[in-house]
N, C-alpha and C positions, 0 to 999 in steps of 0.2 A: 390162631394166626391166619391172616389172609395174605396170599402171595401177589395177587393182581393189585395194581394201583386202583384205588377206590375213591369215589366222589359221592358226596351227599348233597342233593339239590333240595333246598328248603323253600316251601311256599306257604305263606300264611294266608291261604285262600283255597278256593275250589280248584282242584287240579284240572278239571275239564274246562275251566274258564281261564286257564293260564297257558295259552299256546306257546308263548315265548319260552317259558321254563320247560315245557314238554320238548320243544326243539333242542334246548340245551341238553336235556337228558339223553335224547336220541343221538345227538352229535357226540356227546361224551362216550356213549356206548359204542357207536358205529365208527366214528372217525378217530377217537382217541383210545379206543379199546379198553375202556375202564368199566369196572363194576360200579353200578349206580344205584344208590338208594334215593327214593323220593319221599320226603315227609311233607304231607299236605292234607287239607280237609278232603272229605269225600264229597259226594253230590253228583255233579255231572260226570258222565263217563269220559275218560281221556281217550286220546286217539288210539286206534287199534294197534298201531305200530309200537306204541309205548307199552301196552298191555302184553303184546306178544313177544317183545324182546326179552330173551332169557337173562340178559345182563342187567336189566332194570327191575328193581324191587320196590313196590309201592307200600308205604306205611301210612295208613289213614289215621289222622288225629281226631280228637273229639272237638266238635264245633259247638261253641256256645250258642244256645237258641236266641233268636232275635225277638225281643219283646219291647224294645225301647220305644217303638211307635205307640204303644199303649200306655206308656208311663207318663206321669205329669212332667211338664217341662222343668219343674224345679229339681227333679231327680236326674235330669240328663247329665249335668256335670259329674254327679256321682258315678253314673254308668261309664262316663269317659275315663274315670280313674280306675274303676273295677275291671273293665274289659281287658286292658293290657296286663293287669296283674294275673288274671285267670289265664290269659294266653301265655304269659311268661312261664307259669308253673307247668302247664301242659306241654309246651314246646321244650322246656328244659328236660322234662322227664323222657320224652321221646329221643332227644338228641344224645342224652347221656346213657340211657339204658335200653333203648329199643333198636338202635342201629350200631353196627360195628364202627370202631374209630376210623373215620375216613382220612385219606391223605389231603382232602380239600373239601371245605364246605362252600357251596355256591348259593347265594341268596339274591333275590331281586328286591330293589328298593324303589318305590314303597311296597308294602308298609314298612316304616322305619321302626316303630315301637309296637311290640317289644322285639321284633325280629332281629334287627341289627345287634341290639344289646345282647340277646341270648346267644345268637350264633357266634358273635365275636368272643364272648366269654367261654363258651363251650369249645371253640376252636383252640383257644389258649390252653384250656384244661386237657384236651385230648391231643394237643400238639399237632393240630391240623392247619393247613393253609386256609385263609379266609378271603373269599373272592366275592365282590359285590357287582351285580349287573345294575348299573345306575340307570333306571328307567324314568324316574321323576323324583321330586322332592316331597317327602311326606307332609311337611308342614304346610305346603301350598295346597295340598288336597284337603287337609283338615280345615284350612281357611275357607274352603268352599262350603263347608257344613256349618261352621260356628262363627264365621266372619274373620277376616284377616286381623282385626284389632283385638280378638279374644286373647285373654292371657294364656289359654291352652295352646294357641298357635305360637305364642312367644316362647313358652316352655318347650314345645315340640321343636322349634327352630333351634333353640340353644342345644338341645340334644341332637340335634341335627334339624196369493189371491187365487185363490184357486187359479190354476194355469188356464187362461182363456184369452181370447182376443177376437177382433173383428173377423179374422180369417181362420176360423177353427179348422177348416178343411185342410189347411196346410200342416196340421199337427196331428200326431197319432193320439189315441187314447193311451194314457200312461198308467202303469201299475207299479206302485211303490211297495216293496216288501221290506218291512222293518223287522230285523232279527234281534233276538234277545228276550229275556224274561225278567226285566227289572221290576222293582216294587210298584212303580207307577204305570205299568203297562195298561191296566184297565182304565185308569183315568184318561190316558191319551186315546185309547180306543173310543171312549165316549165322546171326547172332543172331536175326533175325526167323523163320527156319525152325525154330529150336529152341523158339520160344514155343508152337507147337502151338495156335494160335488157331482158334476155331470160327466166330465170326461176324464176324471182322475179317480182311481180306486186305490185303497190301502189294504194291505194284509199284514198281520203280525204273526210271527212264528219263531219257534226255537228249533235249531237244527243241530244234529250231531256233527262231530268234526269231519266225518266222511261226507256228509251231505252238504256242508257249507260251501266247499269249493265248487261243487256241482251247480249250486245256485249262482255263485259269482260268475262261473263260466257261461251261464245261460242269460245273464243280464246284459244290458246295453250300456249302463252307466252306474257307477257307484257314487253315493252321496255320503260324505263324512262330515258331521256337524259338531263333533266334540272338540273342545279346545284343551290345551295343556295348561294346568294350573301354574306350572313353573315356566312355561314357554321354552323348555329345553329338551323335551322328549318328542320322539316321532312315533306316530300311531302304527301299531302292528296290523290293524285292520286294513289300512291303506296298502301296506306291503302285501297282505293277502290278496287284495284286489289286483294289484299289478302282477302278482304271481299267476293270476288267472287271466291276464290280458285285459283287465277291465279298467278303463279310464275313470278318473275320479274328479268330482267337484268337492272340494274340501274347504272348510271354514279357515280363514287366514289367521295365523298367529306367527310369532317371531321367527321360528325356525322351520316351519312346515315347507318353505320353499327349497329346503335341502332335499326333500323327497318328491314333492309335487312340483314339476317343472311346467310353468304356465305355458299353454299352447303347445306343449310337447306330449305330456302324458296326462294332463288334467288342467283344471282351472281352480282359482281361489275366489271365495266370496266373503264379504264382511257383513252382509245384511240379507234379509229374506228377499228384498227387491232385487239385489244383485244375483241371487241364486235363481230367481224367476227369469231374469233376463238371460242368464246362461242356459237354462233349460230350453227356453224358447229358441235361442240361437242354435243349440246343438241338435234339437229334434225337428227343426224346420225342414220339411221335405222328406222326413223319415218314411221308409228305410232306404230309398234309392238315391236321394239327392241331399244327404246330410254329410257333406264333405268334411266339415269341421269335426264332427263326431268320429268319422272314419280315421281322420288324421290322428286324433288323440288315442284311438284304439291301437293304431300301429305303434305309437310311442309307448303305450302301456305294455304292449307285447315285447317291445325292445327292452324296456326297463326290467320286466319280469324275467326275461331270458338271461339278462346279464347280471342280475343281482339275486341269485338263489341263496337260500339260507345256508346250505351246506358249504357253498363256495365262500361266502362271506365269513362264516364261522371258522372255516379252515384258515383263512387269511388273517383274521383279526383276533378271534377269541382263542383259538387253539395255542398259538405261540405264547400268549400271556399265561394261560392256565398251565401249560407245560412248564414254563419258567418258574411259576410260583410253586408248583408241586415239587419240581426238582430242587429248588432252593430249600424247601421245607424238609426234604428227605435227607439233606446233608447233615 
């Protein structure tokens, strides 16, 4: 028997690559005083605050090895079917036998399959509350890989210039640091080498959760070029940038203006030429005469100081989670 209210955070992915769910686990432990189990893949090391918190217990699941890139294309549909089945069995085993029955399961969507199905079923079996952090729609992400017209997407949905100019002396030399370790990293590094840029340099790197905010804090501008497949989710990376007082140039999509306020804490662009124009405008006269950049930085600092994770979680997530758990305990 366990006396403290207990939550289980489920992540079908690398825990170290899931800052949003790490924040949930920390808030559940610190602000809601819950015992927290995290079920996730291993890989990158999570934030030290997660590891060191005595109320948080990490359970590492088995991750299927990725060999799909070496398989013939004809076998790709088969792998799409086998992958969720394997994940279903592994996740079911951990949630049923490796963790104590929680008062609430908390899961992020996507991925939808098999995560939502497994956690929903186990929550009913173990009489636990079932809470979903809706981050995006799984079928829209799948559509990016196999095409929106693919029958797999339909099934899934049912289940739910070089910067230069004539006056180069007005502009600084720019260093772009690209973070991450995606599968196409080497391909883009080769593309960058072939550009033969003179006043622009690129570096790629992977940073720990402790090092990443230090990099953001030392930068002058953040560039975010990912879009939302559903058009309904907001990027945590931009929130991280604002938290470090870093203004952002972000690619425009349907709801991004809820987070990036044009000419207050950042700018939006819809094409590479628009991004170039924004960079030229922001860095003209850098570092002493770039008033537009300084204004955006002040706005980013204001946004970051007024929208901290803990305060937002306390106001919006905690009441909902507490209500669901209380209702489930009756």
